N, C-alpha and C positions, 0 to 999 in steps of 0.2 A: 868865419871858418877857422883862418891860422890862431885867431885869437885866443876861438875856443878851446883847441888842440895846445895852445902854450897854458891854457888856465887849467888843463886835463890834466899835462904832464904836473905841474905846480901843485896839482891838489896831490897826484898820486907820493909827488915828490914828499910833501910835506907828511902826508899819513906817515912815511915810510918811518922819517924823525920824530915823526909825535910819539908813535908808534915804541918805537925805541926807548925816548925819555921816558913815554909811561913804562915801560917794563925795566928801566935801569935808575932813571934819577928817582920816581916816582915811586918806587914799590913801598919807601921807608917813610914817604908824608902823607898820603890819602891810606883810607882805608880800605879794605876790600871792595861795597859798597862803589865807592868814590871811582876806584880802578876800573872795575867793572864800566861804568858808566863812560870814561874816559874812552876805554878800548871798543865800548860801541860805537864813539863817534868817531875814533880812528879808523876801525871796519866799514862802517858807516862811507865815511869819506873816501876812502879806499874803493869800495867797491862801485860808487859814481865818479869818481876819476874813471876808472877802465869805459863805464855806458857814455863819459861824454867823449871820452875819445871814440868811441863806437859810432856814435849820431852824429859825427863829424866825418866819419870815411865812410859811412854808408851812403851810398849813389841815389835810395830808395826813396831818400828823404827830401823835398824841397831847399832851395834854403833859408826859404821862409820858417817852414815846417824847423829845421834844423836849429837857426835862429831863437825863436821862439822855447822850446823844447829844451835849450840849452842855458838858454836864461832864467828861466824855472828852474831848469836842476844846477846849477851855478849858485842861485839866490835858497834854494832850498841847503844845498851842501853847508853853507856860509852859515844859516839859523842855524840847521838841525845842528850841527857838530860843530860849530861856532860857539852856540848857546853853551855848552856841554863842555868844551875847553874854558870857557871862561867862567862857569859855577863853579868847575874842577879845581880852576890857576889861580882866581882872584878871592878876595875877598865879597865880590856882589852875589846878594843870596839871590838863590832859584825864584823865590818868591817874587821881587825885583821883576824880574824876565821871564817868567814861568807861559808868559804865550808864546815866544821867540822859540824854542824848540819842537813843540808841536806845529806853529807856522810851516817852519819849513818841512816839518814831516810833509802835512799837507802837499806842500809844494813839490816834493819828491814822488809821494801819490798821482800828483795830479800827469806828472812827466812819465810815467808808467801806463799810466791810464792811456794817456795821450797815443803813445808807440802802441800800446794793444789797439787802439781804434783804430791807428792809422796800417798797423798790419792785417788787421783784421778786413778790411775794404782795399787794400791791395789782393789778398786771398777769395776775398767773394768775384774780385774782379777778372781771378784767370778761369 
């Protein structure tokens, strides 16, 4: 659990740093579409850093649920945001890693569906 909290803090910290980097250093080197894509990656990373913190401090999830959801979320952020950073900051073509971004997004969707199911079951029990 603490490992996941450390990762959440790292995601939040690096999102702030990357956001500032994008806003200042990349303004002149990326097109507006590329910068928008980069900002989307930063925004999704930050949202999910906060969610990762929530998942791991919320007592309504079992340890197993926390671990599975956290793993999927971490994988989703790395794949979704990481692939966008890679495409925008390197010479790697989007065509060569086209599947990574949507696969990361799919993992994030699965996280949200999993939490929805867990909360719905808890609501039904009350």
